[in-house]
GUKE-227380 format. One record per residue (C-alpha): x, y, z. Coordinates in pm, whole numbers, plus 50000, padded with zeros to 5 digits. Each point is the difference from the previous one (the first is absolute). Layout:
% GUKE-227380
SITE    c1    c2    c3
SITE     X     Y     Z
...
This chain:
% GUKE-227380
SITE    c1    c2    c3
SITE 49984 50004 50004
SITE 50291 50244 50079
SITE 50142 49971 49671
SITE 49678 50085 49781
SITE 50070 50330 50012
SITE 50351 49980 49851
SITE 49870 49792 49744
SITE 49754 50243 49864
SITE 50250 50297 50064
SITE 50222 49796 49768
SITE 49729 49914 49757
SITE 49888 50382 49979
SITE 50353 50102 49932
SITE 50046 49783 49721
SITE 49682 50095 49843
SITE 50038 50346 50068
SITE 50368 49989 49810
SITE 49850 49792 49732
SITE 49704 50286 49965
SITE 50264 50239 50033
SITE 50237 49881 49724
SITE 49728 49950 49754
SITE 49883 50352 50063
SITE 50346 50149 49980
SITE 50032 49821 49649
SITE 49642 50117 49888
SITE 50077 50343 50110
SITE 49657 49998 50189
SITE 49945 50201 50292
SITE 49707 49793 50200
SITE 49705 50233 50131
SITE 49996 50088 50377
SITE 49760 49785 50204
SITE 49726 50187 50108
SITE 50033 50177 50362
SITE 50398 49916 49993
SITE 50201 50294 50031
SITE 50362 49975 49861
SITE 50341 50071 50176
SITE 50191 50315 49914
SITE 50383 49867 49956
SITE 50308 50168 49965
SITE 50373 49875 49919
SITE 50260 50031 50288
SITE 50382 50022 49909
SITE 50309 50132 49825
SITE 49945 49848 49672
SITE 50381 49926 50011
SITE 50118 49644 49890
SITE 50025 49763 50306
SITE 49767 50214 50204
SITE 49642 49840 50053
SITE 49686 50162 49900
SITE 49693 49965 50207
SITE 49612 50027 49924
SITE 49880 50186 50303
SITE 49629 50081 50110
SITE 49888 50330 50038
SITE 49620 49938 50017
SITE 49882 49640 50069
SITE 49780 49744 49838
SITE 49626 50004 50050
SITE 49924 49749 50115
SITE 50327 49828 50112
SITE 50114 49747 49690
SITE 50098 49645 50043
SITE 50260 50047 49749
SITE 50203 50261 49814
SITE 50196 49922 49682
SITE 50242 50275 49874
SITE 50124 50028 49666
SITE 50312 50221 49935
SITE 50013 50141 49653
SITE 50284 50177 49811
SITE 49881 50356 49918
SITE 50168 50016 49681
SITE 49865 49705 49800
SITE 49760 49848 50283
SITE 50171 49671 50014
SITE 49927 49771 50334
SITE 50279 50023 50222
SITE 49891 49832 50294
SITE 49688 49860 50159
SITE 49906 49876 50314
SITE 49741 49966 50266
SITE 49987 50197 50325
SITE 50331 50091 50161
SITE 50197 49804 49757
SITE 49838 50199 49684
SITE 50018 50330 50196
SITE 50375 50041 49986
SITE 50266 49995 49701
SITE 50378 50048 50009
SITE 50072 50170 49637
SITE 50303 49835 49803
SITE 50190 50177 49738
SITE 49754 49871 49760
SITE 49758 50255 50103
SITE 50272 50288 49965
SITE 49834 50320 49858
SITE 49634 49921 50034
SITE 49753 50039 50278
SITE 49770 49712 50144
SITE 49634 50039 50090
SITE 49780 49732 50199
SITE 49655 49862 49919
SITE 49847 49820 50303
SITE 49674 49778 49959
SITE 49808 49905 50340
SITE 49806 49703 50045
SITE 49725 49897 50267
SITE 49857 49672 49998
SITE 50186 49892 49691
SITE 49835 50293 49790
SITE 50197 50306 49896
SITE 49863 50293 50228
SITE 50230 50299 49861
SITE 50273 50112 49795
SITE 50271 50297 50128
SITE 50276 50156 49792
SITE 50309 50197 50118
SITE 50176 50261 49812
SITE 50350 49950 49894
SITE 50302 49932 50213
SITE 50303 50222 50041
SITE 50234 49905 49659
SITE 50167 49679 50005
SITE 50358 50084 50016
SITE 50355 49890 50105
SITE 50137 50126 50331
SITE 50257 50285 49995
SITE 50298 50043 50208
SITE 50052 50265 50242
SITE 50253 50129 50191
SITE 50309 49910 49722
SITE 50247 50260 50017
SITE 50273 50077 49717
SITE 50331 49798 49981
SITE 50286 50140 50118
SITE 50369 49933 49870
SITE 50338 50010 50180
SITE 50358 49974 49895
SITE 50275 50214 49928
SITE 49998 50012 49634
SITE 50386 49885 49969
SITE 50014 49813 49695
SITE 50038 49610 50079
SITE 49794 50095 50310
SITE 49619 49847 50047
SITE 49702 50255 50009
SITE 49735 49810 50227
SITE 49603 50042 49953
SITE 49768 49934 50283
SITE 49635 50047 50061
SITE 49867 50018 50378
SITE 49663 49789 49995
SITE 49900 50020 50371
SITE 49754 50253 49965
SITE 49859 49824 49679
SITE 49660 49822 49984
SITE 49990 49751 49865
SITE 50357 49878 50055
SITE 50157 49947 49667
SITE 50087 49659 49868
SITE 50258 50141 49754
SITE 50167 50331 49957
SITE 50152 50040 49663
SITE 50278 50327 49922
SITE 50076 50137 49666
SITE 50341 50214 49986
SITE 50009 50325 49798
SITE 50288 50264 49916
SITE 49885 50349 50109
SITE 50172 50170 49672
SITE 49790 49852 49734
SITE 49743 49784 50202
SITE 50123 49675 49819
SITE 49972 49670 50179
SITE 50333 49877 50105
SITE 49877 49666 50196
SITE 49635 49818 50016
SITE 49959 49806 50330
SITE 50219 49961 50307
SITE 50069 50243 50308
SITE 50351 50070 49904
SITE 50189 50154 49711
SITE 50373 50026 49960
SITE 50145 50328 49904
SITE 50188 50012 49675
SITE 50214 50226 49799
SITE 49726 50056 49774
SITE 49770 50151 50235
SITE 50302 50249 50147
SITE 49845 50345 50006
SITE 49672 49894 50061
SITE 49759 49869 50284
SITE 49755 49726 49997
SITE 49648 49976 50160
SITE 49755 49691 50042
SITE 49641 49916 49920
SITE 49841 49705 50239
SITE 49688 49791 49913
SITE 49825 49819 50273
SITE 49767 49697 49987
SITE 49759 49798 50182
SITE 49723 49747 49935
SITE 49656 50156 49908
SITE 50134 50335 50035
SITE 50117 50235 49695
SITE 50359 50038 49957
SITE 50165 50353 50096
SITE 50263 50158 49855
SITE 50159 50321 50202
SITE 50156 50304 49904
SITE 50361 50000 49939
SITE 50278 50015 50279
SITE 50185 50279 50099
SITE 50278 50041 49793
SITE 50341 49808 50095
SITE 50350 50137 50005
SITE 50161 50075 49688
SITE 50197 49742 49860
SITE 50346 50080 50008
SITE 50388 49909 50020
SITE 50159 49994 50341
SITE 49987 50370 50166
SITE 50236 50198 50184
SITE 49820 50099 50336
SITE 50068 50271 50250
SITE 50144 50231 49752
SITE 50017 50388 50120
SITE 50009 50280 49763
SITE 50299 50177 49931
SITE 50136 50335 50121
SITE 50175 50278 49853
SITE 50255 50257 50203
SITE 50125 50305 49874
SITE 49956 50395 50054
SITE 49885 50054 49639
SITE 50231 50284 49919
SITE 50145 49999 49669
SITE 50327 49820 49959
SITE 49936 49792 50333
SITE 49928 49613 49993
SITE 49676 49811 50084
SITE 50072 49670 50143
SITE 49734 49685 49965
SITE 50025 49755 50271
SITE 49767 49679 50070
SITE 49984 49790 50323
SITE 50020 49640 49910
SITE 49993 49866 50324
SITE 49680 49762 50040
SITE 49944 49970 49645
SITE 49922 49639 49879
SITE 50193 49878 49796
SITE 50268 50240 50047
SITE 50093 50186 49635
SITE 50286 49940 49851
SITE 49969 50303 49813
SITE 49852 50366 50033
SITE 49983 50214 49704
SITE 49858 50346 50046
SITE 49839 50249 49749
SITE 49998 50340 50043
SITE 49678 50235 49923
SITE 49912 50379 50004
SITE 49667 50034 50226
SITE 49835 50252 49776
SITE 49946 49772 49685
SITE 50126 49677 50131
SITE 50261 49995 49727
SITE 50336 49804 50028
SITE 50269 50190 50047
SITE 50239 49748 50084
SITE 50010 49584 49972
SITE 50233 49823 50229
SITE 50222 50098 50328
SITE 49941 50104 50294
SITE 50072 50364 49999
SITE 49904 50299 49767
SITE 50152 50337 49970
SITE 49742 50254 50011
SITE 50017 50204 49658
SITE 49878 50358 49955
SITE 49731 49866 49750
SITE 49794 49851 50286
SITE 49982 50359 50178
SITE 49656 49997 50190
SITE 49924 49629 49990
SITE 50098 49713 50268
SITE 50083 49650 49868
SITE 49926 49663 50121
SITE 50165 49657 49943
SITE 49848 49627 49910
SITE 50155 49701 50113
SITE 50001 49670 49811
SITE 50081 49678 50190
SITE 50121 49644 49850
SITE 50080 49652 50133
SITE 50028 49663 49837
SITE 49644 49841 50041
SITE 49823 50324 50081
SITE 49814 50222 49774
SITE 50177 50334 49927
SITE 49852 50263 50259
SITE 49929 50358 49944
SITE 49966 50227 50300
SITE 49775 50285 50017
SITE 50214 50336 49965
SITE 50158 50153 50283
SITE 49895 50297 50174
SITE 50067 50353 49802
SITE 50335 50138 50066
SITE 50059 50353 50086
SITE 49954 50221 49699
SITE 50276 50093 49772
SITE 50070 50363 50060
SITE 50250 50265 50021
SITE 50113 50139 50322
SITE 49721 50109 50226
SITE 49887 50298 50231
SITE 49976 49888 50331
SITE 49764 50105 50325
SITE 49778 50210 49767
SITE 49702 50142 50193
SITE 49670 50076 49857
SITE 49874 50340 49908
SITE 49748 50193 50179
SITE 49723 50215 49837
SITE 49847 50304 50164
SITE 49761 50247 49922
SITE 49631 50054 50133
SITE 49801 49855 49713
SITE 49780 50271 49902
SITE 49929 50051 49645
SITE 50219 50301 49885
SITE 50274 49918 50205
SITE 50295 49778 49937
SITE 50162 49706 50167
SITE 50361 49964 50010
SITE 50223 49651 50022
SITE 50352 50032 50144
SITE 50225 49709 50078
SITE 50312 50025 50250
SITE 50330 49912 49799
SITE 50234 50052 50294
SITE 50239 49751 50060
SITE 49885 49755 49682
SITE 50272 49845 49809
SITE 50055 50054 49746
SITE 49861 50367 49987
SITE 49698 50005 49754
SITE 50034 50257 49686
SITE 49607 49986 49966
SITE 49697 49919 50178
SITE 49685 49934 49786
SITE 49673 49988 50128
SITE 49683 49839 49890
SITE 49662 50083 50169
SITE 49742 49766 50046
SITE 49643 50002 50112
SITE 49956 49790 50333
SITE 49668 49851 49922
SITE 50122 49836 49676
SITE 50333 50052 49948
SITE 49973 50187 49671
SITE 50251 50223 49905
SITE 49886 50342 50028
SITE 50344 50196 49902
SITE 50303 49829 49871
SITE 50280 50230 50092
SITE 50054 50332 50236
SITE 50042 50047 50360
SITE 49665 50197 50015
SITE 49655 49921 49907
SITE 49686 50183 50011
SITE 49713 49767 50032
SITE 49657 50050 49761
SITE 49625 49943 50110
SITE 50057 49636 49877
SITE 50209 49909 50273
SITE 49713 50137 50298
SITE 49974 49749 50252
SITE 50337 49829 49946
SITE 50352 50088 50142
SITE 50295 49933 49793
SITE 50354 49833 50038
SITE 50321 50044 49815
SITE 50270 49744 49872
SITE 50372 50118 49967
SITE 50270 49869 49745
SITE 50365 50081 50091
SITE 50272 49977 49732
SITE 50382 50074 50040
SITE 50292 49892 49736
SITE 50117 49620 50031
SITE 49689 49924 50213
SITE 49645 49807 49954
SITE 49733 50261 49990
SITE 49803 49966 50338
SITE 49643 50004 50061
SITE 49846 50072 50314
SITE 49704 49838 50165
SITE 49714 50232 50021
SITE 49979 50308 50217
SITE 49736 50052 50266
SITE 49677 50084 49893
SITE 49944 50388 49966
SITE 49700 50179 50149
SITE 49705 49937 49863
SITE 49918 50230 49672
SITE 49715 50203 50091
SITE 49782 50283 49838
SITE 50112 50348 50041
SITE 49822 50197 50313
SITE 49821 50336 49944
SITE 50125 50320 50186
SITE 49635 50115 50060
SITE 49901 50377 50007
SITE 49658 50134 50131
SITE 49685 49742 50076
SITE 49682 50065 49805
SITE 49781 50307 50069
SITE 49613 49951 50036
SITE 49832 50292 49800
SITE 49650 50051 49949
SITE 49705 50017 50277
SITE 49914 49743 50214
SITE 49606 50057 49948
SITE 49747 49769 49863
SITE 49996 50012 49628
SITE 50349 50127 49966
SITE 50353 49854 49929
SITE 50316 49943 50145
SITE 50317 50036 49762
SITE 50326 49815 50105
SITE 50252 50245 49900
SITE 50383 49921 50003
SITE 50302 50250 49977
SITE 50279 49773 49846
SITE 50264 50268 49945
SITE 50182 49903 50334
SITE 49984 49617 49888
SITE 50306 49824 49881
SITE 49965 49858 49761
SITE 49647 50152 49896
SITE 49732 49729 49999
SITE 49879 49885 49678
SITE 49667 49897 50107
SITE 49802 49976 50336
SITE 49739 49760 50119
SITE 49723 50121 50237
SITE 49806 49811 50234
SITE 49733 50210 50262
SITE 49933 49897 50355
SITE 49775 50090 50298
SITE 50182 50136 50291
SITE 50016 49642 50148
SITE 50166 49834 49748
SITE 49725 49851 49823
SITE 50041 50062 49600
SITE 49733 50193 49821
SITE 49890 49718 49739
SITE 50069 50076 49666
SITE 50160 50334 50047
SITE 50353 49963 49840
SITE 50028 50351 49767
SITE 50113 50350 50138
SITE 49656 50092 50047
SITE 49751 49902 50265
SITE 49618 50103 49934
SITE 49851 50092 50363
SITE 49721 49775 49969
SITE 49702 49900 50251
SITE 50189 49743 50123
SITE 50309 50181 50144
SITE 49778 50275 50179
SITE 50133 50011 50347
SITE 50357 49821 49918
SITE 50330 50152 49963
SITE 50217 49845 49761
SITE 50369 50005 49840
SITE 50184 49884 49699
SITE 50300 49757 49961
SITE 50176 50106 49703
SITE 50259 49704 49855
SITE 50302 50171 49746
SITE 50124 49797 49750
SITE 50332 50043 49759
SITE 50196 49762 49799
SITE 50247 49781 50215
SITE 49865 50151 50329
SITE 49826 49858 50286
SITE 49652 50129 50005
SITE 49961 50282 50294
SITE 49671 50024 50214
SITE 49952 50359 50135
SITE 49629 50104 50180
SITE 49843 50344 50004
SITE 49875 50151 50301
SITE 49656 49924 50099
SITE 49720 50189 49853
SITE 49716 50199 50195
SITE 49689 49829 50104
SITE 49764 49952 49691
SITE 49690 50152 50091
SITE 49675 50098 49820
SITE 49868 50333 49925
SITE 49835 50170 50299
SITE 49674 50118 49926
SITE 49773 50241 50194
SITE 49659 50159 49960
SITE 49982 50370 50122
SITE 49743 50004 50303
SITE 50017 49673 50103
SITE 49977 49950 50380
SITE 50262 49881 50162
SITE 50016 49596 49997
SITE 49604 50036 49787
SITE 49914 50024 49663
SITE 49961 50303 49781
SITE 49668 50097 49896
SITE 49868 50158 49649
SITE 49653 50095 49864
SITE 49844 49832 49670
SITE 50136 50267 49733
SITE 50214 50149 50241
SITE 50407 50032 50005
SITE 50247 49821 50207
SITE 50362 50105 50043
SITE 50282 49728 49954
SITE 50363 50049 50163
SITE 50240 49753 49920
SITE 50370 49971 50109
SITE 50275 49738 49929
SITE 49938 50009 49614
SITE 50245 49945 49722
SITE 50117 50340 49884
SITE 49804 50186 49716
SITE 49810 49716 49903
SITE 49653 49955 49858
SITE 49754 49815 50232
SITE 49623 49904 49931
SITE 49731 50045 50259
SITE 49689 49800 50016
SITE 49681 49961 50232
SITE 49957 49632 50091
SITE 49811 49741 50062
SITE 49895 50015 49647
SITE 50308 50186 49825
SITE 49888 50371 49894
SITE 50301 50200 49860
SITE 50022 50347 50189
SITE 50303 50091 49795
SITE 50375 50025 49940
SITE 50247 50185 50221
SITE 50359 50057 50007
SITE 50226 49993 50289
SITE 50251 50268 50121
SITE 50382 50002 49958
SITE 49972 49890 50370
SITE 49771 49714 49942
SITE 49691 50153 50141
SITE 49639 50119 49883
SITE 49708 50173 50084
SITE 49687 50007 49804
SITE 49635 50056 50002
SITE 49757 49713 49851
SITE 49639 50053 49928
SITE 49770 49748 50144
SITE 49764 49898 49710
SITE 49643 50058 50051
SITE 49893 49645 49901
SITE 50220 49853 50286
SITE 49821 49764 50263
SITE 50048 50107 50350
SITE 50201 49798 50238
SITE 50344 49901 50051
SITE 50225 50041 49697
SITE 50393 50013 49964
SITE 50181 50244 49813
SITE 50271 49795 49785
SITE 50322 50121 49908
SITE 50123 49795 49685
SITE 50349 50009 49791
SITE 49979 49891 49670
SITE 49685 49824 50100
SITE 50172 49831 50282
SITE 49850 50064 50333
SITE 50244 50221 50232
SITE 49783 50098 50295
SITE 49647 50070 50108
SITE 49818 50207 50262
SITE 49622 49913 50115
SITE 49752 50265 49930
SITE 49629 50026 50145
SITE 49776 50138 49744
SITE 49672 50164 50113
SITE 49694 50156 49852
SITE 50022 50360 49918
SITE 49814 50236 50281
SITE 49663 50129 49867
SITE 49863 50341 50184
SITE 49629 49926 50109
SITE 49793 50341 49902
SITE 49820 50162 50268
SITE 49703 50199 50019
SITE 50088 50396 50080
SITE 49865 50118 50340
SITE 49829 50332 49907
SITE 50196 50323 50049
SITE 50325 49805 49951
SITE 50185 49999 49722
SITE 50046 49728 49742
SITE 50373 49887 50021
SITE 50158 50145 49702
SITE 49745 50270 50020
SITE 50197 50337 50065
SITE 49850 50205 50270
SITE 49852 50320 49907
SITE 50266 50286 50041
SITE 50321 49722 50016
SITE 50184 49986 49678
SITE 49994 49705 49835
SITE 50335 49797 50060
SITE 50148 49823 49663
SITE 49951 49644 50039
SITE 50241 49773 49779
SITE 49849 49734 49786
SITE 50068 49649 50093
SITE 49922 49739 49820
SITE 49778 49769 50187
SITE 50085 49619 49954
SITE 49731 49795 49827
SITE 49825 49764 50250
SITE 49913 49685 49806
SITE 49665 49837 50078
SITE 50057 49625 50122
SITE 49872 49769 49756
SITE 49951 49743 50244
SITE 49797 50072 50307
SITE 50152 50060 50305
SITE 49872 49878 50330
SITE 49912 50285 50250
SITE 50173 49968 50351
SITE 49746 49940 50320
SITE 49965 50346 50220
SITE 50243 49907 50259
SITE 50320 49925 49751
SITE 50166 50284 49924
SITE 50326 49878 49839
SITE 49862 49988 49630
SITE 49904 50385 50004
SITE 50346 50096 50121
SITE 50159 49756 49683
SITE 49758 50217 49793
SITE 50120 50307 50151
SITE 50376 49907 49934
SITE 50057 49931 50368
SITE 50270 49751 50144
SITE 49724 49791 50175
SITE 49954 49745 49766
SITE 50072 49693 50167
SITE 49988 49737 49702
SITE 50346 49985 49854
SITE 49843 49808 49671
SITE 50058 50083 49666
SITE 49724 50170 49831
SITE 49728 49797 49868
SITE 49602 50043 49889
SITE 49717 49777 50078
SITE 49634 50029 50104
SITE 49889 49907 50385
SITE 49595 50013 49955
SITE 49780 50130 49700
SITE 49809 50287 50203
SITE 50308 50137 50183
SITE 50129 50030 49629
SITE 49730 50206 49902
SITE 50013 50235 50278
SITE 50357 50036 49960
SITE 49940 50101 49636
SITE 49739 50228 50090
SITE 50228 50173 50261
SITE 50276 50019 49756
SITE 49781 50161 49707
SITE 49869 50249 50270
SITE 50370 50082 50124
SITE 50106 50043 49642
SITE 49703 50231 49913
SITE 50070 50213 50294
SITE 50352 50035 49924
SITE 49921 50140 49626
SITE 49734 50268 50156
SITE 50268 50122 50236
SITE 50256 50007 49717
SITE 49795 50206 49774
SITE 49878 50233 50293
SITE 50386 50077 50072
SITE 50046 50102 49616
SITE 49680 50185 49989
SITE 50129 50202 50310
SITE 50333 50094 49820
């Protein structure tokens, strides 16, 4: 009984494999059983030959199958690679035969002997051979001496997988030609003298792609046996024409010991050979001004000839020389227009120089600015840099001697002004006027060619935009004190700044109306006149006068030569009563204003004469009739709009009408209606008053 399930499972597996094989051959995909859910499958693994690939279930079959048959296919041609049931079929180890293609799996789930569902995976990683990692480049050791061996080696301690073989190919460096294939050693031959070699290694292992390294570092050059520890030769001697130079080479410690040492003498300036052979050399006049050097060639049996590096340069071939020459000195202020002077103390020099020549240089670039002369007058191109000199001494039979440079001079700078008088402010410090900065340059040395200006307030604040010689007295400057800074300019001279004395405090004109009470506002009647007095004006200048708020031109007046004016102006007959301003303008710009209360003209009320009492203006019998001057009576305009009549206790409006100073409201004149009834009454009163005034005037004319 216990073996029955195993028999059934085995039978089901055989049937499943048989059915799966037939379906695979037919290319048919069986239908999924009703109610069954296929699993979601994927393939895990690297895809490298020798590493297993395994089918992993992401989501399970539903219901659970009795058996799952896995079929592995090549992706490139669809060929079956492997089929198997359950765990044995879910794993595949790829071989070299699958290299280059991907694999995929089709799984068939069986339950109760019938196909339940089918699932497929996506492709596996591409099947590939393993690769080496951690492979270093080979190295080559060996001296390179002909007849000795070079040895190639490769450290595989960090290489994965471990190589089963390492093959070397040897190349010559100069042409890249192969000189040996195989072998880890190479014998240096005479045909390789003068060139180095290098090796390239190829490592191999089963199921792994062969790996070829980069080339090794170059070996030592192939060569004959060489001298070792050879120093450079040396040369001694003063270099004075006719004296002898001597070459020497210390051969102690040289391997092998040289059998001969040959010297070649060269001039240092061109490298030209001046003598071949000999350890001594007499300095000729043809080499004046240049040193010499030697190169030594060593030879010995069985060794390659060895030519040393050149010796250090000898002393310069020369005539007799000056000794203990000091450096020159430069004096002078450096100011443009003055001169620098170069001097050299020749006391005690041997021999005594017959000439000393100077060359002048600028300190910042070293460029020559004057090739001779003991004095030098700097130009503006040198401003900001010092200068220095180099002196050259000469004497018969002696080599010219050029000194080191002198210390730097004073820095070349612009010349300075000797200033004269500062600027003087001319003009009136009155609103609307101008101040002009004037300069007398007669005492300046030199005379400035131009001036720049900047105006300032007394606290040092610049007046914005005012950089000319003329400063307008604008509203913004009222109450300020100003001064000007003038900067003088001339070619090759340092700009010089000089300040004017402060101006007076800038003021606006002082307007006053004649008859104005102290601390109060002047009054005038409609149609009457007002006297304006102004001080602090520009001299002999036309001003305009207007009545505001709505501007009404009253006239143009001219100030006196002392800057004052007094003028009488008529108040237009249509001027509304109330607070106004008399405004003074200069070229349309307000220069000042003063308040003015305008009241209605006072009109006398007609009175009935008492019996026996003479009518005013009627001569008394027996009394001479006086001459009464004819005075024009101002016209009193009748208000167009109704004017409110005051209540009985209010006396202020009556005072306003009569030109008194009791007006309590400082508001500007305006018109308007408070009540239609009161307006009608006011109109009747005004008409009655006007008629009475006309009758009175006619009576006076009839009396005359």
